[in-house]
C-alpha positions in Angstrom: -10.6 -19.0 25.0 -12.7 -16.1 26.2 -12.9 -13.1 23.9 -14.9 -10.3 22.2 -14.0 -9.1 18.7 -17.1 -6.9 18.2 -16.6 -3.4 19.6 -20.2 -2.6 18.8 -21.1 -4.8 21.7 -18.4 -4.2 24.3 -14.7 -3.5 24.8 -12.3 -5.8 22.8 -10.6 -8.4 24.9 -8.9 -11.8 24.5 -8.0 -14.3 27.3 -6.4 -17.7 27.1 -6.1 -20.1 30.1 -7.1 -17.3 32.4 -6.1 -18.2 36.0 -3.4 -20.7 35.1 0.1 -20.2 36.5 3.4 -20.7 34.6 6.8 -19.4 33.7 8.1 -19.3 30.1 11.8 -19.8 31.1 10.9 -22.9 33.2 9.0 -24.4 30.3 11.8 -23.9 27.7 14.8 -24.7 29.9 14.2 -26.3 33.3 11.7 -28.9 31.8 14.2 -29.8 29.1 17.1 -30.2 31.5 15.4 -31.7 34.5 12.4 -33.6 33.2 13.4 -34.5 29.6 17.1 -35.0 30.5 18.3 -32.9 27.5 20.9 -31.1 29.5 23.8 -32.2 27.3 22.0 -31.6 24.0 23.1 -28.6 22.0 20.6 -25.7 22.3 22.4 -23.4 19.9 25.2 -23.5 17.4 26.4 -19.9 17.2 27.8 -18.9 13.9 29.5 -15.5 13.9 30.0 -12.9 11.2 33.0 -14.8 9.8 33.2 -18.6 9.2 36.0 -18.9 11.8 33.8 -17.4 14.5 31.6 -20.1 16.1 30.5 -21.7 19.3 27.9 -23.9 20.9 26.0 -24.0 24.1 24.0 -26.9 25.7 20.7 -26.7 27.4 22.4 -27.2 30.8 24.9 -24.4 30.1 22.2 -22.1 28.8 20.1 -22.7 31.9 23.1 -21.9 34.1 23.8 -18.7 32.2 20.2 -17.6 32.3 19.9 -18.2 36.1 23.1 -16.2 36.6 21.8 -13.3 34.6 18.4 -13.5 36.2 20.1 -13.0 39.5 22.0 -10.0 38.0 18.6 -8.6 36.9 17.2 -9.0 40.5 20.4 -7.4 41.9 19.7 -4.4 39.6 16.2 -4.1 41.1 14.3 -5.7 38.2 11.2 -7.4 39.3 8.0 -8.9 37.9 6.3 -6.5 35.5 9.3 -4.2 34.9 10.3 -3.4 31.4 13.8 -4.2 30.0 15.1 -3.0 26.6 17.5 -5.3 24.8 19.6 -3.9 21.9 22.1 -6.5 20.9 23.6 -8.3 17.9 22.8 -12.0 17.3 25.0 -13.5 20.0 24.2 -16.1 22.7 24.0 -13.4 25.4 20.9 -12.0 23.6 19.1 -15.3 24.1 20.4 -15.4 27.7 19.1 -11.9 28.4 15.5 -12.4 27.0 15.2 -15.8 28.9 16.4 -14.2 32.1 13.8 -11.5 31.8 11.2 -14.2 31.3 12.5 -16.1 34.4 12.1 -13.1 36.7 8.7 -12.1 35.2 10.1 -8.9 33.5 8.8 -7.8 30.2 11.5 -7.7 27.5 11.3 -5.3 24.6 14.0 -6.2 22.0 15.0 -3.6 19.5 16.7 -4.7 16.3 20.4 -3.8 16.5 20.2 -2.2 13.0 17.9 0.5 14.2 19.1 4.1 14.8 19.5 5.9 18.1 16.3 7.8 17.4 14.3 4.5 16.9 15.9 3.0 20.0 15.1 6.0 22.1 11.5 6.2 20.9 10.9 2.6 21.9 12.6 2.9 25.3 10.5 5.9 26.1 7.2 4.5 24.9 7.8 1.3 26.9 9.3 3.0 30.0 12.2 0.7 30.2 14.3 1.1 33.4 17.2 -1.2 32.2 19.0 -1.5 28.9 21.2 -4.4 27.7 23.5 -3.9 24.8 27.0 -4.7 23.5 30.1 -2.7 22.7 29.9 -3.3 18.9 29.8 -5.9 16.2 30.5 -6.5 12.5 27.7 -6.9 10.0 29.6 -8.2 6.9 32.6 -5.9 6.7 30.9 -3.0 8.3 31.6 -2.2 12.0 28.6 -1.1 14.0 29.5 1.1 17.0 26.5 -0.2 19.1 27.5 1.4 22.4 27.9 4.8 20.8 24.4 4.5 19.2 23.1 3.4 22.6 24.6 6.4 24.4 23.2 8.7 21.8 19.7 7.2 22.2 19.9 7.7 26.0 20.6 11.4 25.5 17.7 12.1 23.2 14.4 13.6 24.3 15.4 14.8 27.7 15.1 12.6 30.8 15.4 8.9 30.1 13.9 6.1 32.2 17.0 3.9 31.9 18.9 3.7 35.2 21.5 1.1 34.2 23.0 -0.1 31.0 24.6 -3.6 31.0 27.2 -4.0 28.2 28.5 -7.2 26.7 32.1 -7.1 25.6 31.5 -8.8 22.3 34.6 -7.4 20.5 37.8 -8.0 22.5 39.9 -4.8 23.1 42.3 -6.5 25.5 46.0 -7.2 24.9 47.1 -10.7 24.0 48.5 -11.4 27.5 45.2 -10.4 29.1 43.1 -13.0 27.3 43.2 -15.7 29.9 42.0 -13.6 32.8 39.3 -12.0 30.6 38.0 -15.3 29.3 37.4 -16.6 32.7 34.6 -14.0 33.1 32.8 -15.0 30.0 30.0 -17.6 29.4 31.2 -21.1 28.3 30.0 -20.6 24.8 32.0 -17.4 24.3 35.1 -18.9 25.8 34.8 -21.9 23.5 35.1 -19.7 20.4 37.7 -17.1 21.4 40.7 -19.0 20.1 38.9 -19.0 16.7 38.4 -15.2 16.8 41.9 -13.9 16.8 42.1 -12.5 13.3 38.6 -11.0 13.5 39.2 -9.5 16.9 42.5 -8.0 15.8 40.6 -5.9 13.4 38.0 -5.1 16.0 40.8 -4.3 18.5 42.2 -1.6 16.2 38.8 0.0 15.7 38.0 0.0 19.4 41.3 1.4 20.4 40.7 4.3 18.0 37.2 5.0 19.0 37.5 4.3 22.7 34.1 2.9 23.8 32.2 5.7 25.6 31.5 4.9 29.3 29.4 6.4 32.0 30.4 5.0 35.4 27.0 6.0 36.9 25.0 4.1 34.3 27.2 1.5 32.5 28.3 -1.9 33.8 30.1 -4.7 32.1 28.2 -8.0 31.6 31.1 -10.2 32.5 31.8 -8.3 35.7 28.2 -8.5 37.1 28.0 -12.2 36.0 31.3 -13.1 37.8 29.7 -13.1 41.3 26.2 -14.1 40.3 24.8 -17.4 41.7 23.9 -20.3 39.4 20.5 -21.0 40.9 17.5 -18.8 40.5 13.9 -19.8 41.3 11.6 -18.7 38.5 8.9 -16.1 39.1 5.5 -17.8 38.7 3.2 -15.7 36.6 -0.4 -15.7 35.3 -0.9 -17.2 31.8 -2.2 -13.7 30.8 0.8 -11.8 32.3 2.9 -10.0 29.6 5.9 -11.8 28.2 7.2 -9.1 25.8 6.4 -6.0 23.9 7.7 -5.8 20.3 7.4 -2.7 18.1 6.1 -2.9 14.6 5.4 -0.2 12.0 2.2 1.7 12.2 0.2 3.4 9.4 0.7 6.7 11.2 4.5 6.3 11.2 4.6 5.9 15.0 5.6 2.3 15.9 3.0 0.2 17.7 4.1 -1.8 20.9 2.5 -5.2 20.3 2.0 -7.0 23.6 2.1 -10.8 23.9 1.3 -12.8 27.0 2.9 -16.0 28.3 0.5 -18.9 28.3 -1.2 -18.7 24.9 2.0 -17.6 23.1 4.0 -20.5 24.6 1.3 -23.0 23.5 0.9 -21.7 20.0 4.6 -21.2 19.1 5.5 -24.6 20.5 2.6 -26.3 18.5 3.1 -24.5 15.2 6.9 -25.1 15.3 6.3 -28.8 15.9 3.8 -29.4 13.1 4.8 -26.8 10.5 8.4 -28.0 10.5 7.6 -31.6 11.4 10.1 -31.3 14.2 12.0 -34.5 15.2 14.5 -34.8 18.1 17.5 -35.4 15.7 16.8 -32.2 13.7 19.2 -29.2 13.4 17.0 -26.3 12.7 18.0 -22.9 11.3 15.9 -19.8 11.2 17.9 -16.9 9.7 15.7 -14.2 11.2 17.1 -11.6 13.7 15.7 -11.9 17.2 14.9 -8.2 16.9 11.8 -9.3 14.8 8.9 -11.5 15.7 10.2 -14.4 13.7 13.3 -14.5 15.9 11.1 -14.5 19.0 8.7 -17.2 17.9 10.7 -19.5 15.6 14.3 -19.0 16.7 13.9 -18.8 20.4 10.6 -19.8 22.1 9.1 -22.3 19.7 12.3 -24.3 19.1 13.4 -24.2 22.8 9.9 -25.4 23.9 10.4 -28.5 21.8 14.0 -29.1 23.0 15.3 -28.4 19.5 18.9 -27.7 18.4 19.1 -24.4 16.4 21.6 -22.3 14.5 22.0 -18.7 15.7 23.6 -16.7 12.9 25.2 -13.3 13.4 26.3 -12.7 9.8 24.7 -11.8 6.4 24.0 -14.2 3.5 26.6 -12.6 1.2 29.6 -12.4 3.5 32.4 -13.3 3.0 30.8 -14.7 -0.2 27.4 -15.5 -1.6 27.7 -19.2 -0.5 27.5 -18.5 3.2 24.1 -20.0 3.8 24.8 -23.2 2.0 28.2 -23.5 3.7 26.6 -23.3 7.1 23.9 -25.8 6.1 26.6 -28.3 5.3 28.7 -27.4 8.4 25.9 -28.2 10.9 24.0 -30.7 8.7 20.9 -28.4 8.9 17.7 -30.4 8.3 15.0 -27.6 8.5 15.8 -24.1 7.0 13.6 -21.0 7.4 14.4 -17.8 5.6 12.8 -14.8 3.8 11.9 -14.4 0.2 14.1 -11.3 0.1 17.1 -13.4 0.9 16.1 -16.0 -1.7 15.7 -13.5 -4.5 19.0 -11.8 -3.5 20.9 -15.1 -3.7 19.0 -16.2 -6.8 20.6 -13.3 -8.6 24.0 -15.0 -8.4 22.8 -18.1 -10.1 23.0 -21.8 -9.2 26.7 -22.4 -8.9 27.2 -20.9 -5.5 24.5 -23.2 -4.2 25.6 -26.4 -5.9 29.1 -25.9 -4.6 27.7 -27.5 -1.4 25.8 -30.7 -1.0 22.8 -29.6 1.2 21.9 -33.3 1.5 20.9 -32.9 5.1 18.0 -30.6 4.2 14.5 -32.0 4.6 12.1 -29.0 4.8 12.5 -25.4 3.6 10.4 -22.5 4.8 9.7 -18.9 3.9 8.5 -16.0 6.1 8.1 -12.2 6.0 6.3 -11.5 2.7 4.6 -13.3 -0.2 7.1 -15.3 -2.3 6.8 -14.9 -6.1 6.5 -18.3 -8.0 9.8 -17.8 -9.7 11.7 -17.5 -6.4 9.7 -20.4 -5.0 10.6 -22.6 -7.9 14.3 -21.7 -7.6 14.2 -22.4 -3.9 12.5 -25.7 -4.5 14.5 -26.9 -7.5 18.0 -25.6 -6.8 18.3 -25.2 -3.0 16.1 -28.2 -2.1 17.0 -30.4 -5.1 13.3 -30.9 -5.8 12.9 -33.1 -2.7 12.2 -30.6 0.1 8.7 -29.2 0.6 8.4 -25.5 1.1 6.4 -24.2 4.0 5.3 -20.7 2.8 4.1 -19.3 6.1 1.8 -16.3 6.5 1.6 -14.5 9.9 2.4 -11.2 11.6 3.9 -9.7 14.6 0.4 -9.3 15.9 -0.5 -13.0 15.4 2.5 -14.3 17.2 2.6 -17.5 15.2 1.7 -19.1 11.8 -1.8 -18.5 10.5 -1.8 -19.8 7.0 0.7 -22.5 6.2 1.2 -25.9 4.5 2.0 -28.9 6.6 4.8 -31.2 5.4 3.7 -34.3 3.5 0.1 -33.3 4.1 -0.7 -30.2 2.1 -0.3 -30.2 -1.7 1.8 -27.2 -2.6 1.2 -24.3 -5.0 4.2 -22.0 -5.7 3.4 -18.6 -4.2 0.4 -19.7 -2.1 0.3 -19.7 1.7 -2.2 -22.6 1.2 -4.5 -23.3 4.1 -5.2 -22.2 7.7 -3.4 -23.8 10.7 -5.5 -25.7 13.2 -8.2 -23.5 14.9 -7.5 -20.6 12.6 -10.7 -19.3 10.9 -9.9 -16.9 8.1 -12.4 -15.0 5.9 -12.3 -12.6 2.9 -14.3 -9.5 3.1 -15.4 -7.0 0.4 -14.9 -3.3 0.7 -18.4 -3.0 2.3 -17.6 -5.8 4.9 -19.5 -8.5 3.2 -18.0 -12.0 3.8 -17.2 -13.5 0.4 -17.5 -17.2 -0.4 -15.7 -19.5 -2.8 -13.2 -17.9 -5.2 -12.8 -14.3 -4.1 -10.4 -11.5 -3.5 -10.5 -8.8 -0.9 -9.5 -8.1 2.7 -8.1 -10.9 4.9 -9.6 -11.1 8.3 -9.9 -13.7 11.1 -13.2 -14.6 12.7 -12.0 -16.1 16.0 -9.0 -15.7 18.2 -6.0 -18.1 18.6 -3.8 -18.5 21.6 -0.9 -16.3 20.5 -3.0 -13.3 19.3 -1.7 -9.9 20.6 -3.5 -8.7 23.6 -3.1 -4.9 23.1 -1.1 -2.0 21.7 1.0 -1.0 24.7 -0.3 2.2 26.2 -3.1 2.7 23.7 -6.3 0.7 23.8 -7.8 3.1 21.3 -5.1 2.4 18.8 -5.5 -1.4 19.3 -9.2 -1.0 18.6 -8.9 1.2 15.6 -6.1 -0.7 14.0 -7.5 -4.2 14.2 -11.2 -4.2 14.9 -12.9 -0.9 14.0 -13.1 -1.2 10.2 -14.9 -4.6 10.2 -16.6 -5.1 13.7 -16.5 -8.8 14.7 -13.3 -9.6 12.9 -9.5 -9.2 13.5 -8.4 -7.1 10.5 -4.9 -8.1 9.2 -4.4 -5.1 6.9 -3.5 -7.5 4.1 -5.3 -8.3 0.8 -5.9 -11.9 -0.1 -7.5 -14.0 -2.8 -8.9 -17.5 -2.4 -8.8 -19.9 -5.4 -11.2 -22.6 -6.5 -9.4 -25.2 -4.3 -9.8 -23.0 -1.2 -6.1 -22.0 -1.2 -5.1 -18.5 0.1 -2.8 -16.2 -1.8 -1.6 -13.1 0.0 -1.6 -10.1 -2.3 0.1 -7.6 -0.1 -0.8 -4.8 2.3 -4.1 -3.2 1.6 -2.3 0.1 0.9 -0.4 -1.9 -1.8 -3.6 -2.7 -3.6 -4.9 -0.5 -6.4 -8.3 0.2 -7.9 -7.6 0.8 -11.6 -10.7 1.7 -13.6 -12.8 -0.1 -11.1 -10.6 -3.2 -11.0 -9.0 -4.3 -7.7 -5.4 -5.2 -8.4 -2.5 -6.3 -6.1 1.0 -5.0 -6.6 2.3 -8.3 -5.5 0.6 -10.0 -8.5 2.2 -7.6 -11.0 5.6 -8.0 -9.3 5.4 -11.7 -9.6 4.6 -11.4 -13.4 7.6 -9.1 -14.0 9.9 -11.3 -11.9 9.4 -14.1 -14.4 11.5 -12.2 -17.0 15.0 -13.6 -17.2 16.6 -10.1 -16.9 14.9 -9.1 -13.7 16.5 -9.6 -10.3 14.0 -7.7 -8.1 10.9 -5.5 -8.6 8.6 -3.3 -6.5 5.3 -1.9 -7.8 3.5 1.0 -6.2 0.4 3.0 -7.0 0.5 6.4 -8.8 -2.4 8.8 -9.4 -3.8 8.8 -12.9 -6.2 11.5 -14.3 -8.4 8.9 -16.1 -8.0 5.5 -14.4 -7.8 6.9 -10.9 -4.6 4.9 -10.2 -1.9 3.5 -12.3 1.1 1.3 -11.7 4.7 2.6 -11.3 7.3 -0.2 -11.2 10.9 -0.1 -10.0 13.0 -2.8 -11.6 16.5 -4.1 -10.6 18.2 -6.1 -13.4 20.5 -9.1 -13.1 24.2 -8.6 -13.9 24.9 -8.5 -17.6 21.5 -7.1 -18.7 20.9 -3.6 -20.0 17.8 -1.4 -19.3 16.4 -0.4 -22.8 13.1 0.7 -24.3 12.8 -2.8 -25.8 13.1 -4.3 -22.3 10.4 -2.0 -20.9 8.1 -3.0 -23.7 8.8 -6.7 -23.0 8.0 -6.3 -19.3 4.7 -4.5 -20.0 3.7 -7.2 -22.5 4.6 -9.9 -20.0 2.2 -8.3 -17.4 -0.4 -8.0 -20.1 0.0 -11.7 -21.0 0.1 -12.9 -17.4 -2.7 -10.8 -15.8 -4.3 -8.7 -18.5 -4.1 -5.3 -20.2 -5.6 -3.5 -17.2 -2.6 -4.5 -15.1 0.1 -3.3 -17.5 2.4 -0.8 -15.7 2.3 2.8 -17.0 5.8 3.5 -15.8 8.9 1.3 -15.4 12.0 2.8 -13.8 15.5 1.4 -13.8 16.6 1.0 -10.2 20.1 -0.2 -9.4 19.0 -0.7 -5.8 15.7 -0.5 -3.9 15.4 1.2 -0.6 15.3 -1.4 2.2 15.2 -1.6 5.9 18.2 -3.0 7.7 16.3 -6.3 7.9 16.0 -6.4 4.1 12.3 -5.4 3.6 11.5 -3.0 0.7 10.3 0.3 1.9 7.4 0.8 -0.5 6.2 3.9 1.3 9.3 5.7 0.1 8.9 4.3 -3.4 5.4 5.8 -3.6 6.9 9.2 -2.6 9.6 8.9 -5.3 7.1 7.9 -8.0 5.2 11.0 -7.2 8.3 13.1 -6.9 7.6 14.1 -3.3 10.8 15.0 -1.5 9.3 15.0 2.0 10.0 11.4 2.8 9.2 11.5 6.5 11.1 9.2 8.9 13.9 7.3 7.1 15.7 6.1 10.3 15.1 2.4 9.4 16.6 2.7 5.9 19.8 0.7 5.4 21.4 3.0 2.8 20.0 6.6 2.3 22.2 7.1 -0.8 19.8 4.9 -2.7 17.1 7.5 -2.6 18.9 10.3 -4.6 19.8 7.8 -7.3 16.1 6.8 -7.6 15.0 10.4 -7.8 17.5 11.1 -10.5 16.3 8.2 -12.6 12.6 8.9 -12.0 10.3 8.5 -15.0 8.3 11.5 -15.9 4.6 11.0 -15.2 1.3 12.6 -16.1 
């Protein structure tokens, strides 16, 4: 690799396999079908919102559908380098759309289907997308999402919009019973295969759609199945440079404006394929399930590109873990005999709240490896995951990485790395981490401070789209010569790394650097606690103090005695300096639609600041007023 991380010497740049020529879609589909002879192997089992909604698609069928849609894109005038926005539920057409973009050399920008019209519009405008791909609507649990209406609202915001055409998947059927046969002939094989199993669900959807009448603009909107009907099944891939862009994915920024993280083809392909293979010990007979939405980086790297590059069979899940009941995950694992399971600590803690019985109702004997992603996992949740879900026989791959890194950075390897509950353990091959002090001094041995990386890796982001200055200031300016993750970290005597949370989630209490994640972990060990979030609060003497929001398990009461117990538990686990000054009863915590706790809002609530800024990514705004109402008085 050729790179410069030190902006005091020159402009920041990273290049991998510069001058090489490739195509992502060719590598993950054509090679598997034509060279590896995996055409008849299942690429994806699709599991819908309800257990009776399911389908499957082989590598050969997926390649055929991708080629057809790639031809559709070319017919719409999309060419190499153009930007295409994708705003879709977790359906097979989503995978087809992103791979078709890769096939023609277009840059896809996928927006999570739980985002608001404002968030979608902001990303489309920043990325200058000329084509948008969406669906009519979908169910998330028992909630109906009018996706097309949200899409139309987004296209009307902020004046002139760059989108010229909007291709719409008819995911929810609004046709009469006697029209089903002709309509099905226009759909992909995977969707046709499951229509007979969707009647009850679609009947409900049909009623909703008939009432709402999907909005339609003849000048802009076209149906997916109509443009696919006449498209050819062969499409030559567009050969690209290894450093040509593959996708732009937006992530939260410290300023509130999302950052368009750009990843390129060659290095990203190499790194996601390699990390998937070794971190999950991929074997050809595996059935792998990553529960992440493709709207996030985990869905890009470890549901789509990494598994497909290895010819893996994966589960694509449209639903939620608690619908129609809290056993849904474990039911699906038994249904498809899943061997490798990758999910978020948020989901684990949510399901842990309901006890062991919903898990033990299913065998889970097929499981071999468990994984976690998205945030640090507290030891109690790790142990429940290991002991109950994995029956004490499945190692847990606690993976640390970011949208910006593209792939795993710190992670155990199965049967290789001794595990420590809550630790991301050791760096992956070629990754060179360091821990820095506030002044930028590199710390050796046992230490705690700022996590940085000293050298690049193939899948590192190449830029913040449209703003080199933001790229430089966000990742390289504070500590020249290093890639700055923005996360705090500690290294123990064995050289293991423990992520302590975002730097802005670290506190300096009376001169002592303290991570909120460490306090949260201590409180979570109490039997009454289901979930906790700790934030900093100004203190007239200590500088900063801890304010904790605690959600209790069913059957437990929030009392003064419990507050005392929780404070004493932190004192015992960490020390008196870490004891929270304030503990608030929180029936629910504010979360994004992907399930992440919005600590920025909690800091505002703790300080009784009503100006909350942008809350468009919040799943349930009613949570906020309840939290303000129960706020603890502070000094």
